[in-house]
N, CA, C and O atoms as CSV, one atom per row, in Angstrom:
chain,resi,resn,atom,element,x,y,z
A,1,MET,N,N,203.244,1.588,125.553
A,1,MET,CA,C,204.464,0.943,125.217
A,1,MET,C,C,205.633,1.932,125.255
A,1,MET,O,O,206.548,1.776,126.064
A,2,PHE,N,N,205.607,2.988,124.350
A,2,PHE,CA,C,206.633,4.027,124.448
A,2,PHE,C,C,206.164,5.319,123.765
A,2,PHE,O,O,205.260,5.299,122.929
A,3,GLU,N,N,206.793,6.437,124.135
A,3,GLU,CA,C,206.525,7.738,123.588
A,3,GLU,C,C,207.726,8.161,122.767
A,3,GLU,O,O,208.854,7.842,123.143
A,4,SER,N,N,207.530,8.881,121.639
A,4,SER,CA,C,208.655,9.282,120.830
A,4,SER,C,C,208.295,10.457,119.944
A,4,SER,O,O,207.123,10.700,119.655
A,5,SER,N,N,209.316,11.181,119.519
A,5,SER,CA,C,209.184,12.242,118.505
A,5,SER,C,C,210.030,11.914,117.296
A,5,SER,O,O,210.275,12.785,116.462
A,6,ASP,N,N,210.485,10.673,117.180
A,6,ASP,CA,C,211.393,10.222,116.138
A,6,ASP,C,C,210.631,9.417,115.061
A,6,ASP,O,O,209.973,8.426,115.378
A,7,SER,N,N,210.723,9.845,113.808
A,7,SER,CA,C,209.971,9.175,112.759
A,7,SER,C,C,210.429,7.729,112.552
A,7,SER,O,O,209.612,6.850,112.278
A,8,ALA,N,N,211.720,7.489,112.684
A,8,ALA,CA,C,212.232,6.125,112.493
A,8,ALA,C,C,211.697,5.173,113.556
A,8,ALA,O,O,211.372,4.023,113.260
A,9,GLU,N,N,211.605,5.654,114.790
A,9,GLU,CA,C,211.028,4.832,115.840
A,9,GLU,C,C,209.542,4.534,115.571
A,9,GLU,O,O,209.073,3.417,115.791
A,10,CYS,N,N,208.840,5.513,115.111
A,10,CYS,CA,C,207.428,5.349,114.782
A,10,CYS,C,C,207.272,4.256,113.702
A,10,CYS,O,O,206.451,3.349,113.833
A,11,LYS,N,N,208.075,4.368,112.644
A,11,LYS,CA,C,207.996,3.409,111.529
A,11,LYS,C,C,208.520,2.050,111.922
A,11,LYS,O,O,207.787,1.062,111.905
A,12,ARG,N,N,209.797,1.999,112.279
A,12,ARG,CA,C,210.512,0.731,112.506
A,12,ARG,C,C,210.068,-0.007,113.760
A,12,ARG,O,O,209.810,-1.210,113.728
A,13,ASP,N,N,209.983,0.727,114.867
A,13,ASP,CA,C,209.755,0.078,116.152
A,13,ASP,C,C,208.286,-0.006,116.558
A,13,ASP,O,O,207.948,-0.615,117.573
A,14,CYS,N,N,207.423,0.605,115.766
A,14,CYS,CA,C,205.996,0.575,116.114
A,14,CYS,C,C,205.167,-0.001,114.967
A,14,CYS,O,O,204.710,-1.141,115.051
A,15,ILE,N,N,204.966,0.774,113.898
A,15,ILE,CA,C,204.056,0.369,112.817
A,15,ILE,C,C,204.575,-0.897,112.122
A,15,ILE,O,O,203.797,-1.819,111.876
A,16,ASP,N,N,205.871,-0.957,111.803
A,16,ASP,CA,C,206.402,-2.129,111.113
A,16,ASP,C,C,206.361,-3.382,111.980
A,16,ASP,O,O,206.454,-4.494,111.460
A,17,LYS,N,N,206.225,-3.219,113.282
A,17,LYS,CA,C,206.100,-4.371,114.185
A,17,LYS,C,C,204.652,-4.659,114.548
A,17,LYS,O,O,204.358,-5.361,115.516
A,18,ARG,N,N,203.748,-4.090,113.736
A,18,ARG,CA,C,202.289,-4.311,113.873
A,18,ARG,C,C,201.688,-3.735,115.160
A,18,ARG,O,O,200.614,-4.150,115.596
A,19,SER,N,N,202.382,-2.796,115.743
A,19,SER,CA,C,201.781,-2.045,116.862
A,19,SER,C,C,201.052,-0.848,116.292
A,19,SER,O,O,201.002,-0.686,115.073
A,20,VAL,N,N,200.495,-0.020,117.123
A,20,VAL,CA,C,199.673,1.101,116.681
A,20,VAL,C,C,200.295,2.421,117.108
A,20,VAL,O,O,200.639,2.589,118.278
A,21,TRP,N,N,200.443,3.353,116.188
A,21,TRP,CA,C,200.988,4.677,116.498
A,21,TRP,C,C,199.836,5.656,116.655
A,21,TRP,O,O,198.957,5.746,115.798
A,22,CYS,N,N,199.854,6.394,117.771
A,22,CYS,CA,C,198.854,7.413,118.049
A,22,CYS,C,C,199.544,8.741,118.257
A,22,CYS,O,O,200.213,8.929,119.273
A,23,PRO,N,N,199.396,9.701,117.294
A,23,PRO,CA,C,199.989,11.003,117.495
A,23,PRO,C,C,199.270,11.745,118.634
A,23,PRO,O,O,198.079,11.545,118.876
A,24,THR,N,N,200.013,12.587,119.307
A,24,THR,CA,C,199.417,13.408,120.367
A,24,THR,C,C,198.585,14.504,119.702
A,24,THR,O,O,199.119,15.242,118.874
A,25,PRO,N,N,197.297,14.639,120.033
A,25,PRO,CA,C,196.433,15.617,119.360
A,25,PRO,C,C,196.981,17.054,119.432
A,25,PRO,O,O,196.853,17.803,118.463
A,26,SER,N,N,197.571,17.439,120.530
A,26,SER,CA,C,198.053,18.794,120.676
A,26,SER,C,C,199.442,19.014,120.046
A,26,SER,O,O,199.864,20.156,119.866
A,27,ASP,N,N,200.147,17.927,119.712
A,27,ASP,CA,C,201.488,18.026,119.137
A,27,ASP,C,C,201.738,16.837,118.231
A,27,ASP,O,O,202.166,15.783,118.700
A,28,PRO,N,N,201.471,16.993,116.906
A,28,PRO,CA,C,201.651,15.869,116.004
A,28,PRO,C,C,203.109,15.439,115.838
A,28,PRO,O,O,203.377,14.402,115.231
A,29,GLY,N,N,204.046,16.215,116.363
A,29,GLY,CA,C,205.450,15.836,116.363
A,29,GLY,C,C,205.809,14.874,117.471
A,29,GLY,O,O,206.973,14.509,117.639
A,30,LEU,N,N,204.813,14.468,118.222
A,30,LEU,CA,C,205.016,13.552,119.346
A,30,LEU,C,C,203.891,12.522,119.299
A,30,LEU,O,O,202.765,12.833,118.912
A,31,GLY,N,N,204.209,11.299,119.695
A,31,GLY,CA,C,203.169,10.282,119.709
A,31,GLY,C,C,203.526,9.118,120.575
A,31,GLY,O,O,204.590,9.081,121.192
A,32,PHE,N,N,202.636,8.174,120.617
A,32,PHE,CA,C,202.770,6.987,121.465
A,32,PHE,C,C,202.601,5.734,120.638
A,32,PHE,O,O,201.731,5.665,119.770
A,33,CYS,N,N,203.425,4.752,120.902
A,33,CYS,CA,C,203.249,3.437,120.316
A,33,CYS,C,C,202.408,2.610,121.306
A,33,CYS,O,O,202.742,2.489,122.485
A,34,MET,N,N,201.338,2.063,120.798
A,34,MET,CA,C,200.373,1.362,121.649
A,34,MET,C,C,200.249,-0.100,121.182
A,34,MET,O,O,200.671,-0.453,120.081
A,35,ALA,N,N,199.677,-0.913,122.023
A,35,ALA,CA,C,199.429,-2.305,121.673
A,35,ALA,C,C,198.483,-2.386,120.491
A,35,ALA,O,O,197.672,-1.484,120.277
A,36,ALA,N,N,198.582,-3.465,119.721
A,36,ALA,CA,C,197.793,-3.605,118.493
A,36,ALA,C,C,196.291,-3.587,118.736
A,36,ALA,O,O,195.526,-3.267,117.826
A,37,ASN,N,N,195.857,-3.921,119.934
A,37,ASN,CA,C,194.429,-3.962,120.199
A,37,ASN,C,C,193.879,-2.681,120.836
A,37,ASN,O,O,192.782,-2.681,121.394
A,38,THR,N,N,194.638,-1.605,120.751
A,38,THR,CA,C,194.189,-0.333,121.341
A,38,THR,C,C,192.853,0.116,120.726
A,38,THR,O,O,192.569,-0.150,119.559
A,39,LYS,N,N,192.073,0.779,121.516
A,39,LYS,CA,C,190.770,1.303,121.065
A,39,LYS,C,C,190.824,2.812,120.870
A,39,LYS,O,O,189.789,3.426,120.608
A,40,GLU,N,N,192.001,3.432,120.990
A,40,GLU,CA,C,192.155,4.870,120.806
A,40,GLU,C,C,191.728,5.249,119.380
A,40,GLU,O,O,191.892,4.453,118.455
A,41,THR,N,N,191.189,6.448,119.200
A,41,THR,CA,C,190.846,6.939,117.876
A,41,THR,C,C,191.927,7.844,117.336
A,41,THR,O,O,192.723,8.388,118.101
A,42,GLY,N,N,191.969,8.013,116.012
A,42,GLY,CA,C,192.972,8.885,115.380
A,42,GLY,C,C,194.338,8.229,115.280
A,42,GLY,O,O,195.344,8.921,115.123
A,43,CYS,N,N,194.392,6.916,115.366
A,43,CYS,CA,C,195.668,6.175,115.370
A,43,CYS,C,C,195.863,5.407,114.063
A,43,CYS,O,O,194.949,5.324,113.243
A,44,SER,N,N,197.043,4.854,113.879
A,44,SER,CA,C,197.405,4.190,112.637
A,44,SER,C,C,196.575,2.961,112.329
A,44,SER,O,O,196.491,2.551,111.171
A,45,ASN,N,N,195.967,2.368,113.327
A,45,ASN,CA,C,195.168,1.154,113.071
A,45,ASN,C,C,193.852,1.467,112.327
A,45,ASN,O,O,193.137,0.547,111.932
A,46,GLN,N,N,193.537,2.732,112.139
A,46,GLN,CA,C,192.340,3.085,111.398
A,46,GLN,C,C,192.562,3.126,109.895
A,46,GLN,O,O,191.614,3.329,109.136
A,47,ASN,N,N,193.796,2.936,109.457
A,47,ASN,CA,C,194.129,2.888,108.029
A,47,ASN,C,C,194.573,1.461,107.674
A,47,ASN,O,O,195.323,0.834,108.422
A,48,SER,N,N,194.111,0.964,106.545
A,48,SER,CA,C,194.491,-0.386,106.132
A,48,SER,C,C,195.803,-0.395,105.362
A,48,SER,O,O,196.509,-1.404,105.374
A,49,HIS,N,N,196.150,0.697,104.693
A,49,HIS,CA,C,197.365,0.753,103.904
A,49,HIS,C,C,198.543,1.259,104.748
A,49,HIS,O,O,198.411,2.270,105.438
A,50,VAL,N,N,199.670,0.582,104.700
A,50,VAL,CA,C,200.795,0.934,105.532
A,50,VAL,C,C,201.281,2.350,105.219
A,50,VAL,O,O,201.720,3.058,106.126
A,51,SER,N,N,201.213,2.775,103.962
A,51,SER,CA,C,201.656,4.108,103.615
A,51,SER,C,C,200.833,5.169,104.319
A,51,SER,O,O,201.356,6.219,104.694
A,52,ALA,N,N,199.552,4.902,104.499
A,52,ALA,CA,C,198.700,5.841,105.209
A,52,ALA,C,C,198.999,5.819,106.711
A,52,ALA,O,O,198.873,6.843,107.383
A,53,LYS,N,N,199.387,4.677,107.229
A,53,LYS,CA,C,199.757,4.576,108.655
A,53,LYS,C,C,200.980,5.479,108.910
A,53,LYS,O,O,201.035,6.173,109.925
A,54,TYR,N,N,201.961,5.469,107.984
A,54,TYR,CA,C,203.160,6.281,108.156
A,54,TYR,C,C,202.860,7.770,108.207
A,54,TYR,O,O,203.622,8.523,108.813
A,55,LEU,N,N,201.779,8.214,107.593
A,55,LEU,CA,C,201.416,9.644,107.590
A,55,LEU,C,C,201.227,10.199,108.995
A,55,LEU,O,O,201.324,11.408,109.204
A,56,LEU,N,N,200.961,9.337,109.945
A,56,LEU,CA,C,200.716,9.789,111.310
A,56,LEU,C,C,201.998,9.915,112.125
A,56,LEU,O,O,201.974,10.406,113.253
A,57,CYS,N,N,203.126,9.470,111.551
A,57,CYS,CA,C,204.406,9.572,112.261
A,57,CYS,C,C,204.869,11.025,112.333
A,57,CYS,O,O,204.432,11.859,111.540
A,58,PRO,N,N,205.747,11.324,113.274
A,58,PRO,CA,C,206.330,12.691,113.331
A,58,PRO,C,C,207.146,12.967,112.079
A,58,PRO,O,O,207.700,12.046,111.478
A,59,ASN,N,N,207.222,14.216,111.691
A,59,ASN,CA,C,208.040,14.663,110.559
A,59,ASN,C,C,209.386,15.146,111.091
A,59,ASN,O,O,209.442,15.872,112.084
A,60,GLU,N,N,210.449,14.749,110.442
A,60,GLU,CA,C,211.789,15.215,110.854
A,60,GLU,C,C,211.934,16.710,110.566
A,60,GLU,O,O,211.430,17.193,109.552
A,61,ASN,N,N,212.603,17.430,111.426
A,61,ASN,CA,C,212.781,18.882,111.256
A,61,ASN,C,C,213.436,19.264,109.957
A,61,ASN,O,O,213.078,20.276,109.354
A,62,PHE,N,N,214.404,18.459,109.508
A,62,PHE,CA,C,215.157,18.810,108.293
A,62,PHE,C,C,214.334,18.644,107.025
A,62,PHE,O,O,214.795,19.023,105.948
A,63,CYS,N,N,213.129,18.089,107.118
A,63,CYS,CA,C,212.305,17.830,105.941
A,63,CYS,C,C,211.637,19.127,105.414
A,63,CYS,O,O,211.237,19.193,104.252
A,64,GLY,N,N,211.525,20.131,106.266
A,64,GLY,CA,C,210.903,21.385,105.857
A,64,GLY,C,C,209.389,21.329,105.998
A,64,GLY,O,O,208.837,20.450,106.659
A,65,ASN,N,N,208.733,22.296,105.358
A,65,ASN,CA,C,207.274,22.428,105.435
A,65,ASN,C,C,206.626,21.195,104.850
A,65,ASN,O,O,206.906,20.838,103.705
A,66,ASN,N,N,205.762,20.531,105.611
A,66,ASN,CA,C,205.189,19.296,105.129
A,66,ASN,C,C,203.810,19.439,104.472
A,66,ASN,O,O,203.280,18.453,103.961
A,67,VAL,N,N,203.217,20.639,104.474
A,67,VAL,CA,C,201.957,20.854,103.788
A,67,VAL,C,C,202.210,21.796,102.596
A,67,VAL,O,O,202.723,22.905,102.750
A,68,ARG,N,N,201.833,21.318,101.419
A,68,ARG,CA,C,202.049,22.095,100.193
A,68,ARG,C,C,200.740,22.196,99.448
A,68,ARG,O,O,200.097,21.184,99.171
A,69,VAL,N,N,200.342,23.410,99.120
A,69,VAL,CA,C,199.096,23.648,98.390
A,69,VAL,C,C,199.432,23.842,96.918
A,69,VAL,O,O,200.277,24.665,96.566
A,70,ALA,N,N,198.749,23.062,96.049
A,70,ALA,CA,C,198.992,23.170,94.613
A,70,ALA,C,C,198.595,24.535,94.104
A,70,ALA,O,O,197.632,25.143,94.571
A,71,GLN,N,N,199.367,25.006,93.124
A,71,GLN,CA,C,199.084,26.278,92.495
A,71,GLN,C,C,198.946,26.065,90.999
A,71,GLN,O,O,199.073,24.942,90.512
A,72,GLU,N,N,198.685,27.149,90.266
A,72,GLU,CA,C,198.507,27.063,88.829
A,72,GLU,C,C,199.815,26.720,88.094
A,72,GLU,O,O,199.786,26.262,86.952
A,73,LYS,N,N,200.922,26.939,88.735
A,73,LYS,CA,C,202.213,26.713,88.069
A,73,LYS,C,C,202.943,25.519,88.719
A,73,LYS,O,O,202.604,25.062,89.811
A,74,GLU,N,N,203.930,25.060,88.008
A,74,GLU,CA,C,204.715,23.940,88.518
A,74,GLU,C,C,205.526,24.364,89.738
A,74,GLU,O,O,206.065,25.470,89.777
A,75,GLN,N,N,205.608,23.504,90.709
A,75,GLN,CA,C,206.399,23.761,91.909
A,75,GLN,C,C,207.379,22.599,92.078
A,75,GLN,O,O,207.108,21.475,91.655
A,76,SER,N,N,208.489,22.882,92.684
A,76,SER,CA,C,209.427,21.790,92.979
A,76,SER,C,C,210.122,22.046,94.296
A,76,SER,O,O,210.232,23.189,94.739
A,77,PHE,N,N,210.582,20.997,94.911
A,77,PHE,CA,C,211.374,21.098,96.104
A,77,PHE,C,C,212.278,19.881,96.202
A,77,PHE,O,O,212.036,18.848,95.578
A,78,GLU,N,N,213.300,20.027,96.983
A,78,GLU,CA,C,214.297,18.983,97.128
A,78,GLU,C,C,214.572,18.753,98.622
A,78,GLU,O,O,214.685,19.689,99.414
A,79,VAL,N,N,214.673,17.483,98.961
A,79,VAL,CA,C,215.095,17.140,100.319
A,79,VAL,C,C,216.471,16.511,100.152
A,79,VAL,O,O,216.602,15.414,99.609
A,80,SER,N,N,217.473,17.201,100.613
A,80,SER,CA,C,218.819,16.700,100.509
A,80,SER,C,C,219.487,17.004,101.828
A,80,SER,O,O,219.881,18.141,102.091
A,81,SER,N,N,219.613,15.995,102.648
A,81,SER,CA,C,220.120,16.248,103.994
A,81,SER,C,C,221.094,15.142,104.399
A,81,SER,O,O,220.848,13.960,104.162
A,82,THR,N,N,222.185,15.546,105.004
A,82,THR,CA,C,223.124,14.576,105.545
A,82,THR,C,C,222.609,14.079,106.895
A,82,THR,O,O,223.213,13.189,107.493
A,83,LEU,N,N,221.520,14.634,107.375
A,83,LEU,CA,C,220.924,14.213,108.633
A,83,LEU,C,C,220.045,12.969,108.494
A,83,LEU,O,O,219.695,12.334,109.488
A,84,PHE,N,N,219.693,12.627,107.249
A,84,PHE,CA,C,218.898,11.435,107.037
A,84,PHE,C,C,219.563,10.212,107.596
A,84,PHE,O,O,220.754,9.995,107.375
A,85,ALA,N,N,218.826,9.417,108.308
A,85,ALA,CA,C,219.310,8.156,108.836
A,85,ALA,C,C,218.377,7.062,108.327
A,85,ALA,O,O,217.256,7.358,107.911
A,86,PRO,N,N,218.812,5.818,108.350
A,86,PRO,CA,C,217.915,4.736,107.902
A,86,PRO,C,C,216.584,4.778,108.633
A,86,PRO,O,O,216.539,4.979,109.847
A,87,GLN,N,N,215.514,4.590,107.899
A,87,GLN,CA,C,214.137,4.546,108.367
A,87,GLN,C,C,213.540,5.913,108.705
A,87,GLN,O,O,212.373,5.970,109.095
A,88,ASN,N,N,214.287,7.023,108.576
A,88,ASN,CA,C,213.693,8.333,108.800
A,88,ASN,C,C,212.610,8.573,107.779
A,88,ASN,O,O,212.664,8.036,106.672
A,89,LEU,N,N,211.624,9.375,108.138
A,89,LEU,CA,C,210.523,9.714,107.264
A,89,LEU,C,C,210.435,11.209,107.071
A,89,LEU,O,O,210.543,11.968,108.034
A,90,CYS,N,N,210.241,11.640,105.846
A,90,CYS,CA,C,209.814,13.005,105.528
A,90,CYS,C,C,208.389,12.846,104.980
A,90,CYS,O,O,208.159,12.121,104.012
A,91,LEU,N,N,207.456,13.528,105.608
A,91,LEU,CA,C,206.044,13.369,105.279
A,91,LEU,C,C,205.527,14.651,104.648
A,91,LEU,O,O,205.717,15.738,105.194
A,92,TYR,N,N,204.879,14.528,103.511
A,92,TYR,CA,C,204.351,15.712,102.819
A,92,TYR,C,C,202.889,15.478,102.472
A,92,TYR,O,O,202.476,14.379,102.100
A,93,GLU,N,N,202.133,16.540,102.606
A,93,GLU,CA,C,200.716,16.511,102.286
A,93,GLU,C,C,200.537,17.550,101.160
A,93,GLU,O,O,200.824,18.734,101.334
A,94,PHE,N,N,200.056,17.067,100.006
A,94,PHE,CA,C,199.811,17.939,98.865
A,94,PHE,C,C,198.313,18.178,98.758
A,94,PHE,O,O,197.527,17.238,98.640
A,95,LEU,N,N,197.938,19.423,98.801
A,95,LEU,CA,C,196.492,19.777,98.832
A,95,LEU,C,C,196.102,20.549,97.573
A,95,LEU,O,O,196.871,21.360,97.056
A,96,LEU,N,N,194.900,20.279,97.100
A,96,LEU,CA,C,194.345,21.118,96.047
A,96,LEU,C,C,193.851,22.421,96.690
A,96,LEU,O,O,193.444,22.423,97.852
A,97,PRO,N,N,193.886,23.516,95.943
A,97,PRO,CA,C,193.384,24.775,96.529
A,97,PRO,C,C,191.891,24.695,96.810
A,97,PRO,O,O,191.204,23.827,96.271
A,98,ASN,N,N,191.387,25.588,97.644
A,98,ASN,CA,C,189.971,25.594,98.017
A,98,ASN,C,C,189.028,25.749,96.837
A,98,ASN,O,O,187.899,25.260,96.876
A,99,ASP,N,N,189.480,26.425,95.788
A,99,ASP,CA,C,188.602,26.636,94.625
A,99,ASP,C,C,188.717,25.534,93.582
A,99,ASP,O,O,188.192,25.686,92.479
A,100,ALA,N,N,189.375,24.446,93.890
A,100,ALA,CA,C,189.486,23.321,92.953
A,100,ALA,C,C,188.131,22.664,92.741
A,100,ALA,O,O,187.263,22.676,93.614
A,101,ASP,N,N,187.979,22.089,91.548
A,101,ASP,CA,C,186.741,21.332,91.302
A,101,ASP,C,C,187.088,19.886,90.950
A,101,ASP,O,O,188.258,19.502,90.951
A,102,SER,N,N,186.083,19.105,90.654
A,102,SER,CA,C,186.262,17.663,90.447
A,102,SER,C,C,187.083,17.337,89.197
A,102,SER,O,O,187.516,16.195,89.044
A,103,GLU,N,N,187.309,18.286,88.313
A,103,GLU,CA,C,188.075,18.061,87.093
A,103,GLU,C,C,189.572,18.372,87.291
A,103,GLU,O,O,190.392,18.007,86.448
A,104,ASP,N,N,189.924,19.029,88.375
A,104,ASP,CA,C,191.323,19.402,88.609
A,104,ASP,C,C,192.153,18.181,88.982
A,104,ASP,O,O,191.669,17.248,89.624
A,105,LEU,N,N,193.408,18.210,88.566
A,105,LEU,CA,C,194.341,17.129,88.831
A,105,LEU,C,C,195.538,17.629,89.637
A,105,LEU,O,O,195.930,18.793,89.554
A,106,LEU,N,N,196.089,16.734,90.399
A,106,LEU,CA,C,197.337,17.007,91.126
A,106,LEU,C,C,198.326,15.975,90.650
A,106,LEU,O,O,198.127,14.776,90.840
A,107,VAL,N,N,199.407,16.445,90.024
A,107,VAL,CA,C,200.430,15.550,89.491
A,107,VAL,C,C,201.678,15.691,90.351
A,107,VAL,O,O,202.194,16.793,90.537
A,108,VAL,N,N,202.153,14.581,90.866
A,108,VAL,CA,C,203.396,14.576,91.640
A,108,VAL,C,C,204.402,13.712,90.910
A,108,VAL,O,O,204.126,12.558,90.586
A,109,ARG,N,N,205.560,14.273,90.657
A,109,ARG,CA,C,206.605,13.556,89.916
A,109,ARG,C,C,207.847,13.447,90.799
A,109,ARG,O,O,208.340,14.448,91.319
A,110,ILE,N,N,208.339,12.236,90.961
A,110,ILE,CA,C,209.547,11.991,91.726
A,110,ILE,C,C,210.675,11.881,90.712
A,110,ILE,O,O,210.647,10.979,89.875
A,111,GLU,N,N,211.648,12.750,90.754
A,111,GLU,CA,C,212.692,12.749,89.755
A,111,GLU,C,C,213.905,11.915,90.170
A,111,GLU,O,O,214.582,11.334,89.321
A,112,LYS,N,N,214.173,11.857,91.455
A,112,LYS,CA,C,215.338,11.101,91.899
A,112,LYS,C,C,215.055,10.550,93.289
A,112,LYS,O,O,214.595,11.263,94.182
A,113,LEU,N,N,215.336,9.283,93.444
A,113,LEU,CA,C,215.155,8.600,94.740
A,113,LEU,C,C,216.452,7.829,94.983
A,113,LEU,O,O,216.730,6.829,94.321
A,114,ASN,N,N,217.222,8.305,95.927
A,114,ASN,CA,C,218.530,7.690,96.188
A,114,ASN,C,C,218.528,7.033,97.561
A,114,ASN,O,O,218.450,7.724,98.576
A,115,GLN,N,N,218.610,5.720,97.603
A,115,GLN,CA,C,218.624,4.975,98.840
A,115,GLN,C,C,217.423,5.335,99.731
A,115,GLN,O,O,217.561,5.548,100.936
A,116,ALA,N,N,216.251,5.396,99.104
A,116,ALA,CA,C,215.055,5.773,99.823
A,116,ALA,C,C,213.853,5.082,99.198
A,116,ALA,O,O,213.927,4.562,98.085
A,117,SER,N,N,212.775,5.083,99.910
A,117,SER,CA,C,211.517,4.561,99.392
A,117,SER,C,C,210.515,5.711,99.372
A,117,SER,O,O,210.630,6.667,100.139
A,118,PHE,N,N,209.548,5.603,98.498
A,118,PHE,CA,C,208.492,6.604,98.391
A,118,PHE,C,C,207.167,5.926,98.596
A,118,PHE,O,O,206.752,5.115,97.768
A,119,PHE,N,N,206.493,6.239,99.681
A,119,PHE,CA,C,205.157,5.729,99.980
A,119,PHE,C,C,204.178,6.846,99.683
A,119,PHE,O,O,204.449,8.016,99.952
A,120,PHE,N,N,203.032,6.472,99.121
A,120,PHE,CA,C,202.041,7.496,98.834
A,120,PHE,C,C,200.686,7.065,99.351
A,120,PHE,O,O,200.394,5.874,99.462
A,121,SER,N,N,199.876,8.035,99.662
A,121,SER,CA,C,198.506,7.801,100.077
A,121,SER,C,C,197.639,8.867,99.444
A,121,SER,O,O,198.094,9.985,99.199
A,122,TYR,N,N,196.406,8.527,99.184
A,122,TYR,CA,C,195.474,9.519,98.653
A,122,TYR,C,C,194.079,9.240,99.218
A,122,TYR,O,O,193.710,8.097,99.489
A,123,GLY,N,N,193.346,10.287,99.380
A,123,GLY,CA,C,191.997,10.162,99.907
A,123,GLY,C,C,191.477,11.479,100.395
A,123,GLY,O,O,192.134,12.510,100.250
A,124,MET,N,N,190.304,11.454,100.972
A,124,MET,CA,C,189.667,12.690,101.435
A,124,MET,C,C,190.274,13.179,102.764
A,124,MET,O,O,190.199,14.372,103.057
A,125,ASN,N,N,190.865,12.298,103.564
A,125,ASN,CA,C,191.490,12.700,104.806
A,125,ASN,C,C,192.475,11.607,105.231
A,125,ASN,O,O,192.541,10.552,104.600
A,126,LYS,N,N,193.228,11.853,106.287
A,126,LYS,CA,C,194.253,10.899,106.719
A,126,LYS,C,C,193.677,9.617,107.307
A,126,LYS,O,O,194.391,8.627,107.473
A,127,LYS,N,N,192.392,9.637,107.620
A,127,LYS,CA,C,191.793,8.436,108.235
A,127,LYS,C,C,191.146,7.506,107.233
A,127,LYS,O,O,190.797,6.377,107.576
A,128,ASN,N,N,190.979,7.956,106.002
A,128,ASN,CA,C,190.313,7.146,104.986
A,128,ASN,C,C,191.085,7.249,103.684
A,128,ASN,O,O,190.717,8.018,102.795
A,129,THR,N,N,192.157,6.475,103.571
A,129,THR,CA,C,193.029,6.616,102.406
A,129,THR,C,C,193.363,5.251,101.803
A,129,THR,O,O,193.179,4.199,102.416
A,130,LYS,N,N,193.852,5.324,100.601
A,130,LYS,CA,C,194.435,4.178,99.915
A,130,LYS,C,C,195.868,4.575,99.614
A,130,LYS,O,O,196.203,5.758,99.679
A,131,GLY,N,N,196.714,3.623,99.288
A,131,GLY,CA,C,198.094,3.996,99.008
A,131,GLY,C,C,198.932,2.847,98.512
A,131,GLY,O,O,198.425,1.776,98.180
A,132,GLY,N,N,200.231,3.092,98.469
A,132,GLY,CA,C,201.170,2.101,97.992
A,132,GLY,C,C,202.585,2.573,98.152
A,132,GLY,O,O,202.864,3.546,98.853
A,133,GLU,N,N,203.482,1.863,97.485
A,133,GLU,CA,C,204.907,2.216,97.567
A,133,GLU,C,C,205.460,2.272,96.158
A,133,GLU,O,O,205.172,1.398,95.340
A,134,LEU,N,N,206.257,3.296,95.866
A,134,LEU,CA,C,206.931,3.425,94.598
A,134,LEU,C,C,208.177,2.552,94.656
A,134,LEU,O,O,209.051,2.775,95.494
A,135,LYS,N,N,208.266,1.572,93.783
A,135,LYS,CA,C,209.404,0.681,93.748
A,135,LYS,C,C,210.373,1.132,92.676
A,135,LYS,O,O,209.964,1.475,91.567
A,136,LYS,N,N,211.628,1.133,92.993
A,136,LYS,CA,C,212.646,1.517,92.023
A,136,LYS,C,C,212.854,0.340,91.084
A,136,LYS,O,O,213.077,-0.789,91.520
A,137,THR,N,N,212.779,0.622,89.787
A,137,THR,CA,C,213.035,-0.418,88.774
A,137,THR,C,C,214.324,-0.104,88.080
A,137,THR,O,O,214.694,1.063,87.954
A,138,THR,N,N,215.013,-1.116,87.629
A,138,THR,CA,C,216.291,-0.908,86.934
A,138,THR,C,C,216.197,-1.225,85.495
A,138,THR,O,O,217.184,-1.103,84.770
């Protein structure tokens, strides 16, 4: 259907229209929108939750490092960019350190969400996840 490196096109013009997004294996910043009945592996149709499907979209350059490993201390970061456009995605993967055990927790706190949505996914890998959307309440 089409090739793109734009997160908004991946979300709006592909996944949200029930097509299938397939990232390029050699370059996750690039991918293809495919027909819904595609048999390709490693694509968005392998996840049932829409938030997990979005994880396969390209990350915008202004979002910064998208993989963050939890440490013993609190960490914080801010995404504040005038480059954000409607439907753009910043994708982050929060990982427990290699020495984590089954009792360790990862706590993510969203302090401010301005004209944006927060989708989350959790699981053992990007192909087998559950997720949802954080809704702003007033």
